[in-house]
C-alpha angles and dihedrals in degrees: 000000000000116000092207134053114260122189116204116217116208117244114253113226119228116263120244103183114218094356105092124194097317089051090050092053090046091053092048090051089051091053095046092047092045092050093051091048103040100020090220130059133173111210129143111303094242091052092048092048091053095044093049094074092054096050090046092052092045094052092043092054092044091053093044101044106022128212096300093069111099098207092049091050090050090052091048091049091050096052099034109056093176105072097210086068091062088059091049091048094057101031102038112020100036094058090045094054098034095114099032116131096180136050118302098215135065125209122201129182117228127208116273114256119231130228093036142077092309092230116144115254125213143192118226114189141166116243115251094030118156095242126101112272118265092218104047120227111268114227115231105244099175096100100048113117096247094050093046090052091048091048092051091047090050091049092050092047094054092042090053090047092053092048091051091049092051092048091049092049091049092049091051093051096047100070092045092056092046093053090047091052092049092050090050091051093048093049092051093057115092117239115254113269117242115244115260117261108258116209 
């Protein structure tokens, strides 16, 4: 049970002007088939985001059931109109994603092109494709000499800062305890007795 209020927003379907529902299905088939063939496509971001769920489901069922399962073959024949892609799905992609525990696609948003329609563009790709990565591999710079020296200097700086803070706090507490002790001692001493009246 959630401890906070969460409002679900309905998903907005991609717009296919002048195409209607059959045109929408045709466009999704083109994207699924193109991704199986080329392993990377660059449609509008909204179209890629919608087609991604279908390609994920298709590959998941192909890995799970294999090419001897009738319902899975019917789904593959529906989405892949070019029949050589069915062969690639089961003979190339299924062995590649056999042990995958995560999604098999990546979706990246590209910069908006101006002048133009202003619609966001995207890149939908299969993982393990032969193309250069869109996000380049970041070199680990932690163990270069300059960064190790800076890290050691930062560690020494904060260690000295903490030591100074502790010393200052101890110095502030010391006079207060001394004055309290002195006042306690003075209050415990009896006042001097007055001399007796001699007559």
